[in-house]
C-alpha positions in Angstrom: -46.4 -41.1 -48.4 -48.4 -40.9 -51.6 -50.3 -38.0 -52.8 -52.4 -38.1 -55.9 -54.7 -35.2 -57.4 -58.1 -36.1 -60.0 -60.6 -35.1 -61.6 -63.3 -37.5 -61.3 -66.2 -35.9 -63.4 -68.6 -36.5 -61.0 -67.2 -38.4 -57.8 -71.1 -40.3 -57.3 -70.8 -41.6 -61.2 -68.2 -42.4 -60.2 -67.8 -44.5 -57.0 -67.0 -47.8 -57.8 -64.0 -46.5 -59.7 -62.7 -44.1 -57.0 -63.2 -46.8 -54.7 -61.2 -49.5 -56.4 -58.7 -47.2 -57.4 -57.9 -46.0 -53.6 -58.0 -49.7 -52.5 -55.4 -50.8 -55.7 -53.1 -47.4 -55.5 -53.1 -47.4 -51.7 -53.2 -43.3 -52.0 -53.2 -42.0 -48.7 -54.0 -38.2 -49.7 -56.9 -37.5 -52.3 -57.1 -34.4 -53.8 -60.4 -34.7 -55.4 -62.1 -31.8 -58.8 -65.5 -32.0 -60.2 -67.2 -33.8 -57.5 -70.9 -32.2 -58.5 -72.3 -33.1 -55.3 -73.5 -31.4 -52.2 -72.4 -31.7 -48.7 -76.2 -33.4 -48.4 -75.4 -35.9 -51.2 -72.0 -36.5 -51.0 -70.7 -39.9 -51.0 -69.3 -40.0 -47.6 -69.5 -43.3 -47.1 -66.9 -44.4 -49.7 -64.3 -43.2 -48.0 -65.2 -43.5 -44.5 -65.0 -47.4 -44.9 -61.9 -47.3 -46.2 -60.5 -45.5 -43.5 -59.9 -41.6 -45.0 -61.1 -38.8 -43.3 -63.0 -36.3 -45.8 -63.5 -32.8 -46.3 -65.9 -31.4 -49.2 -66.7 -28.1 -50.7 -69.4 -28.1 -52.6 -72.6 -26.3 -53.2 -74.8 -27.7 -56.3 -74.0 -29.9 -59.8 -71.2 -28.3 -60.9 -67.8 -27.6 -59.7 -66.8 -29.1 -56.2 -63.5 -30.3 -54.3 -62.6 -32.6 -51.7 -59.7 -34.1 -50.2 -59.4 -37.3 -49.0 -57.0 -38.5 -46.4 -55.8 -41.5 -44.3 -53.0 -40.0 -42.8 -55.0 -36.8 -41.3 -57.1 -34.2 -41.9 -56.4 -30.7 -39.8 -56.8 -26.9 -40.5 -59.9 -27.0 -43.7 -60.0 -24.5 -45.4 -62.8 -23.8 -48.0 -61.7 -21.2 -50.5 -58.3 -19.4 -50.4 -57.8 -15.4 -49.2 -58.7 -13.2 -51.8 -60.6 -15.7 -54.2 -62.4 -13.8 -56.7 -66.2 -15.3 -57.4 -67.7 -15.0 -61.1 -70.6 -13.1 -61.9 -71.4 -11.7 -65.5 -71.9 -8.4 -66.8 -74.4 -6.3 -64.4 -74.6 -9.3 -61.5 -72.9 -9.6 -58.0 -70.0 -12.3 -58.6 -70.3 -15.5 -56.3 -67.5 -17.5 -55.4 -67.2 -20.8 -57.0 -66.3 -24.4 -55.2 -63.2 -24.6 -57.0 -60.3 -24.7 -54.1 -60.2 -26.4 -51.2 -57.0 -27.0 -48.3 -56.0 -29.2 -45.4 -53.3 -30.0 -43.5 -52.4 -33.9 -43.8 -49.0 -35.9 -42.5 -47.8 -32.4 -42.2 -48.3 -31.3 -45.7 -50.8 -28.6 -46.9 -53.0 -30.3 -49.7 -55.1 -27.6 -51.9 -56.9 -29.4 -54.2 -57.8 -26.6 -56.9 -60.4 -27.0 -59.8 -58.7 -23.7 -61.8 -61.5 -21.7 -63.9 -61.9 -22.7 -67.7 -61.7 -19.7 -69.8 -64.1 -21.2 -72.8 -63.1 -18.8 -74.9 -60.1 -15.9 -75.4 -63.2 -13.4 -75.7 -65.2 -15.0 -73.2 -66.2 -13.1 -70.0 -64.9 -16.4 -67.9 -61.1 -15.4 -69.6 -60.4 -12.6 -66.7 -61.9 -14.2 -64.4 -59.4 -17.7 -64.7 -56.3 -15.0 -64.9 -58.0 -13.2 -61.8 -58.3 -16.5 -59.8 -54.5 -18.0 -60.4 -52.9 -14.3 -59.8 -54.7 -14.6 -56.5 -53.9 -18.1 -55.9 -50.5 -17.0 -56.7 -50.5 -14.1 -54.1 -51.9 -16.3 -51.5 -49.3 -19.4 -51.9 -46.4 -16.8 -52.5 -47.4 -14.7 -49.2 -47.3 -18.6 -47.4 -43.9 -19.5 -48.5 -42.2 -16.5 -47.6 -43.7 -16.2 -44.3 -42.2 -19.8 -43.8 -40.1 -21.4 -46.2 -40.0 -24.7 -44.7 -44.0 -25.1 -44.7 -45.4 -28.1 -47.3 -47.8 -26.8 -50.0 -49.1 -29.1 -52.3 -50.7 -26.7 -55.2 -52.8 -30.1 -57.6 -55.4 -30.5 -59.4 -56.6 -29.0 -62.5 -55.4 -26.2 -63.6 -57.0 -26.4 -67.6 -54.0 -25.0 -68.6 -51.6 -26.4 -70.9 -47.9 -24.7 -70.0 -46.0 -26.2 -72.9 -46.1 -27.0 -76.4 -46.0 -30.5 -75.9 -48.9 -30.8 -73.1 -51.3 -30.6 -76.4 -51.7 -33.1 -79.0 -51.8 -30.7 -81.7 -50.5 -27.3 -80.6 -50.8 -25.6 -84.2 -54.5 -26.8 -84.4 -55.1 -25.2 -80.6 -52.5 -22.0 -82.1 -54.5 -21.4 -85.7 -58.4 -21.9 -83.6 -57.5 -19.8 -80.9 -57.9 -22.1 -78.5 -57.9 -21.6 -74.6 -55.6 -23.8 -72.6 -52.2 -22.5 -74.6 -52.7 -18.4 -75.1 -49.4 -16.7 -73.6 -51.7 -15.3 -70.9 -53.1 -18.2 -69.4 -49.3 -19.8 -69.9 -47.6 -16.5 -68.2 -50.0 -17.4 -65.1 -49.2 -20.7 -64.9 -45.3 -19.6 -65.0 -45.8 -16.6 -62.4 -46.8 -19.4 -59.9 -44.3 -21.7 -60.9 -42.0 -18.6 -60.1 -43.6 -17.6 -56.9 -41.3 -20.9 -55.8 -43.7 -23.9 -57.0 -42.0 -26.8 -58.8 -44.0 -29.1 -61.3 -42.9 -32.4 -59.5 -44.3 -34.8 -62.2 -43.4 -34.0 -65.2 -39.3 -35.1 -64.0 -41.0 -38.5 -63.4 -43.1 -38.3 -66.6 -41.5 -36.8 -69.3 -43.1 -35.7 -72.8 -44.4 -35.2 -75.7 -47.0 -37.5 -75.8 -47.8 -38.1 -71.7 -51.3 -36.2 -71.2 -54.1 -36.5 -68.0 -56.9 -35.7 -70.3 -58.4 -37.1 -73.0 -62.1 -35.7 -74.5 -64.7 -37.9 -74.5 -65.4 -37.2 -78.2 -63.5 -38.0 -81.4 -61.8 -41.2 -79.6 -59.5 -38.7 -78.6 -58.6 -40.8 -75.9 -57.2 -44.2 -78.4 -56.0 -41.8 -80.9 -53.7 -40.4 -78.4 -55.3 -36.9 -79.2 -54.8 -35.5 -75.3 -53.6 -32.5 -73.0 -51.4 -32.3 -70.1 -53.4 -29.9 -67.5 -53.5 -31.7 -64.2 -50.6 -31.0 -62.1 -48.6 -31.0 -58.4 -46.7 -27.6 -57.7 -44.7 -28.4 -55.1 -43.4 -25.9 -52.5 -39.6 -26.4 -51.9 -39.7 -28.2 -48.6 -42.2 -30.7 -50.6 -40.4 -30.9 -53.4 -37.5 -31.6 -51.5 -39.1 -35.1 -50.7 -40.4 -36.3 -53.8 -39.4 -39.5 -54.7 -41.1 -40.2 -57.6 -44.1 -39.3 -59.8 -47.0 -40.7 -62.5 -50.1 -40.7 -64.4 -52.0 -43.9 -63.9 -53.8 -43.7 -67.5 -54.9 -46.5 -67.2 -57.5 -45.6 -65.0 -58.9 -43.5 -68.3 -59.6 -47.0 -70.0 -62.9 -48.7 -69.8 -66.7 -48.3 -69.5 -67.6 -44.8 -67.0 -64.0 -43.4 -66.7 -63.4 -40.3 -65.9 -62.2 -37.8 -68.7 -59.2 -37.4 -66.5 -56.5 -39.5 -65.3 -54.6 -39.9 -61.6 -51.7 -37.6 -60.9 -49.6 -39.8 -58.5 -46.5 -38.1 -56.3 -44.6 -40.0 -53.8 -42.9 -38.3 -51.1 -39.8 -39.7 -48.2 -40.8 -39.8 -45.0 
């Protein structure tokens, strides 16, 4: 079985590319982030004509997550237990469309779009850290209850856990950029410590191996990217991994997303 994650940065804008990639990749399950759709304008027919079932969680033109599967789609969950919402000071928090799960071919797949902290002193940063801590507690609880559960936490994490995961770590640190701060990295490590393994890195070693390149300043041709899209697997699922790859080619050409698909091969 082949599973993948891809931040498509607007599904409707990239419908043709997504359809073409699914046909070429022969992917069984795709976790999608930044659909930027509501259920009413989600392109259901795109997936249905290729034999995929789809679950979507989106409310407006921002965020949005989905799972497309041709190996079954059961037990859909929109948001995880304890998932915090965001609200500016003096307003009630609103739960954003950033997490959806479904069991596909025996694997509980989570499509995750982790909040962007925006700036180290921005109110979105404590929201991001609290969001990740709640995710850790939820995922850890599932594995503790049943160690044989196969779980894939996959998506756009908006964190570069290692210095090699950004094109110029000195620039990031000197400018006080997000994604590489110690609190963010500690939150990522905490999920790994809870029993989840980055199953892609061993097959795509760095440095210089990225999943995201900003549209500005010719970042892609200059190879100035970041590794921020991950598949973290529970122990039972990690034991099934036979390979992984980052489809950098899909970042090329007109109308590409700023993220590349990340794929994992699983033994039956």
